[in-house]
C-alpha positions in Angstrom: 0.1 0.0 0.0 1.6 3.2 -1.1 1.0 6.6 -1.1 2.1 7.2 -4.7 -0.7 4.5 -6.1 -2.9 6.0 -8.7 -6.7 6.1 -7.9 -9.2 7.9 -9.8 -11.0 9.5 -7.0 -11.1 9.2 -2.9 -9.5 6.0 -1.9 -11.5 4.5 1.4 -11.2 1.5 3.4 -13.8 0.2 5.1 -14.1 -2.3 8.0 -17.8 -4.3 8.4 -16.8 -6.3 11.7 -19.0 -8.4 13.7 -18.3 -10.6 17.0 -16.9 -13.6 14.8 -16.0 -11.9 11.3 -14.4 -8.9 9.8 -15.1 -7.9 6.4 -13.0 -5.3 4.6 -12.7 -3.6 1.3 -10.2 -0.9 -0.3 -12.6 1.8 -3.0 -11.9 3.9 -5.3 -15.0 6.6 -4.8 -15.5 8.8 -8.0 -19.3 10.5 -7.8 -21.9 8.1 -7.0 -19.6 5.0 -8.1 -17.2 2.9 -5.4 -15.1 0.7 -7.4 -13.4 -2.0 -5.4 -10.0 -2.4 -5.3 -9.3 -4.8 -2.9 -11.8 -6.9 -1.1 -11.5 -9.5 1.7 -12.4 -11.0 5.1 -11.3 -12.7 8.1 -13.9 -15.6 9.2 -13.7 -17.9 12.0 -13.4 -21.8 10.7 -14.5 -23.7 13.7 -11.9 -25.0 16.4 -10.4 -21.5 17.0 -8.7 -21.3 13.9 -9.2 -17.7 11.5 -8.8 -18.1 8.3 -8.0 -14.7 6.2 -9.0 -14.3 2.3 -8.4 -11.3 0.1 -8.1 -10.5 -3.7 -7.7 -7.3 -5.9 -10.2 -6.3 -8.2 -7.8 -7.5 -11.1 -6.5 -10.9 -10.1 -3.3 -9.9 -9.5 -3.5 -10.1 -5.9 -4.9 -13.2 -3.7 -3.8 -14.3 -0.4 -6.1 -17.2 1.1 -4.4 -18.9 4.5 -4.9 -19.8 7.8 -4.6 -17.1 10.7 -4.1 -19.5 13.5 -5.8 -18.9 16.4 -5.2 -15.2 15.9 -7.1 -12.9 18.7 -9.6 -10.3 17.3 -7.5 -7.8 18.1 -4.7 -8.7 16.0 -7.2 -8.8 12.8 -6.5 -5.2 11.7 -2.8 -5.6 12.1 -3.2 -8.9 9.4 -5.3 -6.6 7.5 -2.7 -3.6 7.5 0.0 -6.7 6.4 -2.3 -7.3 3.4 -2.5 -3.9 2.0 0.9 -3.3 2.1 2.0 -6.4 0.1 -0.7 -5.0 -2.6 1.0 -2.0 -3.6 -2.6 -0.3 -3.7 -3.3 3.3 -2.5 -3.0 4.5 0.8 -6.7 5.1 2.4 -7.4 8.8 2.7 -10.3 8.0 5.2 -11.4 4.8 7.1 -15.2 3.9 7.4 -17.0 1.6 9.6 -20.2 0.0 9.6 -21.9 0.5 13.2 -25.1 -1.4 13.2 -26.4 1.0 16.1 -25.6 4.7 17.2 -28.4 5.1 19.3 -31.4 8.1 19.1 -28.5 10.3 18.5 -26.3 9.2 16.2 -28.4 8.4 13.1 -26.3 9.8 10.0 -22.6 8.8 8.8 -20.0 10.9 11.2 -16.8 11.6 11.5 -15.2 9.7 14.6 -13.9 11.6 17.7 -13.8 11.2 21.4 -17.4 12.4 22.0 -18.6 10.3 19.3 -17.1 7.3 20.9 -18.6 8.2 24.5 -21.8 8.3 22.8 -21.7 4.7 21.3 -19.9 3.6 24.5 -23.5 4.8 26.4 -25.6 2.9 23.5 -23.9 -0.5 24.2 -27.0 -2.0 25.3 -28.8 -1.4 22.1 -26.7 -4.0 20.2 -24.7 -5.6 22.9 -23.7 -8.4 20.2 -22.3 -5.8 17.6 -21.3 -2.4 19.5 -18.4 -4.1 21.1 -17.0 -5.7 18.6 -17.2 -2.7 16.0 -15.2 -0.1 19.3 -12.7 -2.7 19.3 -12.4 -2.3 15.9 -12.6 1.6 15.6 -9.9 2.0 18.3 -7.5 -0.5 16.8 -7.9 1.0 13.4 -7.1 4.2 15.0 -3.5 2.7 16.1 -2.4 1.2 12.9 -3.7 4.6 10.7 -3.1 7.6 13.0 -4.5 11.0 11.7 -6.4 9.2 9.1 -10.3 10.2 9.2 -12.1 7.3 10.9 -16.1 7.5 10.0 -19.2 6.1 11.5 -21.6 4.8 9.3 -25.0 3.6 10.6 -27.3 1.1 9.8 -30.0 2.6 11.3 -30.0 5.7 8.8 -31.8 4.6 6.1 -34.8 3.8 8.6 -35.0 7.7 9.4 -37.6 8.1 7.5 -40.5 5.7 9.0 -43.7 7.5 9.9 -44.8 7.4 13.9 -46.9 5.0 13.0 -44.2 2.5 12.2 -41.0 4.0 14.3 -43.2 4.0 17.5 -43.6 1.3 19.9 -46.5 1.1 22.6 -45.1 2.0 25.5 -45.3 5.3 27.9 -44.5 8.6 26.6 -41.2 8.7 29.3 -39.8 5.5 27.4 -39.9 6.6 24.1 -38.3 10.1 24.9 -35.3 8.0 26.1 -35.0 6.8 22.9 -36.5 3.3 23.3 -38.8 3.1 19.3 -38.4 1.1 16.5 -34.9 1.8 14.6 -34.2 -0.6 11.8 -31.5 -2.2 10.6 -29.6 -3.6 7.8 -29.7 -0.2 6.3 -26.7 0.0 4.3 -27.5 -3.3 2.6 -31.1 -1.8 1.9 -29.4 1.5 0.5 -26.9 -0.4 -1.7 -30.2 -2.3 -3.4 -32.1 1.0 -4.2 -29.2 2.4 -5.7 -28.3 -0.8 -7.6 -31.8 -0.9 -9.0 -31.1 3.0 -9.9 -34.0 3.6 -12.6 -35.6 0.7 -12.1 -36.1 1.1 -8.5 -40.4 0.3 -8.1 -42.7 2.5 -6.4 -43.2 -0.5 -3.5 -40.1 -2.2 -2.8 -39.8 -5.1 -0.3 -36.2 -6.2 1.1 -35.4 -9.4 2.6 -32.1 -9.0 3.7 -31.8 -12.9 4.9 -28.3 -14.1 6.5 -27.4 -15.1 10.7 -29.5 -11.8 11.1 -32.8 -11.5 9.3 -34.7 -8.2 8.6 -37.7 -7.5 6.2 -37.9 -3.5 5.2 -40.5 -1.7 3.2 -39.7 0.8 0.9 -41.7 3.4 -1.2 -40.4 5.5 -3.7 -37.6 4.5 -2.3 -37.7 5.5 1.2 -38.2 2.9 4.0 -41.5 3.4 5.5 -41.7 0.1 7.9 -39.4 -2.7 8.8 -39.2 -5.9 11.0 -36.3 -4.9 13.2 -37.0 -2.7 16.4 -35.0 -1.4 19.1 -32.2 -3.9 18.8 -31.3 -6.3 16.1 -33.3 -9.2 17.7 -36.9 -8.3 16.6 -38.5 -9.3 13.5 -37.7 -13.0 12.4 -36.6 -15.9 13.0 -32.6 -15.9 12.5 -29.9 -18.3 13.1 -29.3 -17.9 16.5 -31.2 -14.8 17.5 -35.1 -15.1 18.8 -36.8 -12.6 16.6 -40.3 -11.3 18.1 -41.4 -13.1 21.2 -44.0 -12.7 23.9 -42.3 -10.1 26.1 -44.6 -12.3 29.1 -42.3 -15.5 28.2 -39.2 -13.0 29.0 -40.9 -12.1 32.2 -41.7 -15.9 33.1 -38.2 -16.8 32.8 -36.6 -14.2 34.7 -39.7 -14.6 37.6 -39.5 -18.6 38.0 -36.9 -19.8 35.9 -33.5 -18.5 37.7 -32.7 -16.3 34.7 -31.2 -13.4 35.1 -31.0 -10.1 32.6 -27.3 -11.6 31.3 -28.5 -15.3 30.9 -31.7 -14.0 29.1 -29.5 -12.0 26.7 -27.1 -15.0 25.7 -30.5 -17.1 25.3 -32.4 -14.4 23.2 -29.1 -13.7 21.1 -26.7 -16.4 20.7 -29.0 -19.8 22.3 -32.1 -19.7 20.2 -33.5 -18.8 16.5 -32.9 -22.1 13.9 -30.0 -23.2 16.4 -32.4 -23.0 19.9 -35.1 -25.2 17.5 -32.8 -27.5 15.9 -30.3 -28.1 18.2 -28.0 -28.6 15.7 -26.6 -25.3 13.8 -28.0 -22.0 13.1 -26.2 -22.3 9.3 -29.2 -23.0 6.8 -26.6 -25.0 5.4 -26.0 -27.9 7.6 -29.6 -27.9 8.7 -30.8 -28.5 4.7 -28.3 -31.2 4.7 -29.4 -32.8 8.5 -33.4 -31.9 7.6 -34.1 -35.8 5.8 -33.3 -37.5 9.2 -33.3 -34.9 11.6 -37.2 -33.7 12.2 -35.9 -30.5 14.4 -33.8 -29.4 11.7 -36.7 -29.7 9.0 -39.0 -27.6 11.4 -36.2 -25.1 12.2 -36.0 -24.7 8.3 -40.0 -24.3 7.8 -40.5 -22.0 10.9 -37.6 -19.7 9.6 -39.9 -19.9 6.0 -42.9 -19.2 7.6 -41.7 -16.5 9.5 -40.2 -14.7 6.2 -43.6 -15.2 4.5 -45.8 -13.6 7.4 -43.2 -10.7 7.6 -43.4 -9.8 3.7 -47.1 -10.4 4.1 -46.9 -8.0 6.4 -44.6 -4.9 4.4 -47.2 -5.8 1.8 -49.6 -4.6 3.7 -48.1 -1.1 4.9 -47.0 -0.8 1.0 -50.8 -1.2 0.0 -49.2 -4.1 -2.2 -45.4 -4.7 -3.8 -44.4 -4.1 -7.0 -41.0 -6.1 -6.2 -39.4 -8.1 -3.7 -35.4 -8.7 -3.3 -33.7 -11.2 -1.9 -30.3 -10.3 -0.4 -27.8 -11.3 2.3 -26.0 -14.9 2.3 -29.4 -17.0 2.7 -31.8 -14.7 0.3 -28.6 -14.5 -2.3 -27.8 -18.0 -2.0 -31.2 -20.5 -1.0 -33.4 -21.3 -3.3 -35.7 -23.5 -1.0 -36.1 -20.5 1.0 -37.2 -17.9 -1.8 -39.2 -21.4 -3.2 -40.9 -21.2 0.2 -41.9 -17.5 0.1 -42.8 -17.2 -3.3 -45.2 -20.5 -2.8 -46.7 -19.1 0.8 -47.8 -15.6 -1.3 -48.9 -17.0 -4.6 -52.3 -15.4 -2.9 -51.1 -12.0 -3.7 -50.2 -12.9 -7.3 -46.5 -14.0 -6.9 -45.3 -16.9 -9.2 -42.1 -18.2 -8.9 -40.0 -19.4 -12.3 -38.2 -22.8 -10.7 -35.7 -23.1 -13.4 -34.5 -19.3 -13.1 -34.7 -19.7 -9.1 -32.8 -22.7 -9.0 -30.5 -21.2 -11.5 -29.6 -18.6 -9.1 -30.6 -15.7 -11.6 -31.0 -12.3 -11.0 -34.8 -12.0 -11.8 -36.2 -16.0 -10.4 -40.2 -14.5 -11.2 -42.4 -16.1 -13.7 -43.7 -14.3 -16.6 -46.9 -14.4 -15.2 -46.0 -12.8 -11.7 -47.8 -9.7 -10.6 -44.5 -9.1 -8.4 -40.9 -8.9 -9.6 -38.7 -10.7 -7.4 -35.3 -10.1 -7.7 -31.9 -11.6 -6.1 -29.5 -8.7 -5.6 -25.9 -8.9 -4.1 -26.0 -6.4 -0.5 -23.2 -4.2 -1.0 -22.7 -2.7 2.4 -19.2 -2.0 2.3 -19.6 -0.3 -0.9 -22.5 2.1 0.7 -19.9 2.8 3.5 -17.1 4.0 1.0 -19.6 6.4 -0.6 -21.0 7.7 2.5 -17.3 8.1 4.0 -16.4 9.9 1.0 -19.3 12.3 0.9 -18.4 13.0 4.6 -14.7 13.4 3.9 -15.5 16.0 0.8 -18.2 18.0 2.8 -15.4 18.2 6.1 -12.6 19.5 3.7 -14.7 21.8 2.4 -15.9 23.0 5.1 -12.2 23.6 6.8 -11.3 25.3 3.6 -14.4 27.6 3.9 -12.9 28.6 7.6 -10.0 29.6 6.6 -9.0 33.6 6.9 -9.3 35.0 3.5 
């Protein structure tokens, strides 16, 4: 990685981290385009081992090897090593995906001590995600001193929701403390809207399906309703998260079953969902393989599909109909069975799947007679982070120039 490397626009390094993985990318941003120079990921493999893989857009540079039991705190050091060996240009700024910023941090922002303090104060809004993101930011600051760091929030896209969708049925005193529906996977949704461009319909539903899953209703490019709530635990059944759950169950577990707030948090975020139902795994690929002989695996898959179909129908209600449904995320992009289950359940509203297109993973999988277009599109969260970061960096630089004495 060299400062002398050539680029057409502003070079942005992005980090999109979770508790067990770290995606990263180097993008050349010019106007509304974010061209990937290099993309990669560090992810756990099982047994404590960690693997790094990365490749340049040209294909001239490629790495794929085990990092052994490298601790998360060391991961960014390995990314820096990859960038230095790639001979690509140095970043002008670093963009980070933040799942949640609480009620005050809703738009992309330059990270300073005040922003870090605010993120620390809302750790409980996304306890699985915010601590890992904060750790990534602090390590990145050490490796890239003086390089602007920018936080991009998954909640930003959903600030357009009307009060009827964003308000939770709680007393005003709690609502005034920021207890409301925020919505997540916003960077993914933004990238889908951007990808569709002129083909963006008036009434769009985006189903982001992965280990975390949500469904969002989009009218004319703006979020008007979504399945997740105050935290990323609500909505659909997910890999390890419960999704929507009768709150009385939580009270019962606290009062009568010996649970504490800490053990309850572990239950609803890490031990439930498809993992809890199946008793096998949260990975849908493993559940698909086990389903023919394991009834609980088959039940987990069926319940996930049922949960998805109900939420798609609910979002169609919010929109007053639907013109297009987009499947994205790891499951949405790769599991044809889940897509088929959802389409079959929605046949009453004119959804018709083309089985051959669906099995082939085509970009359009609806049949010619379908009243609703069904698309499969890749989420481009990292490119969206790069675009936001370049915009904010440009605005910051312009502000600094405007403040210079004449």
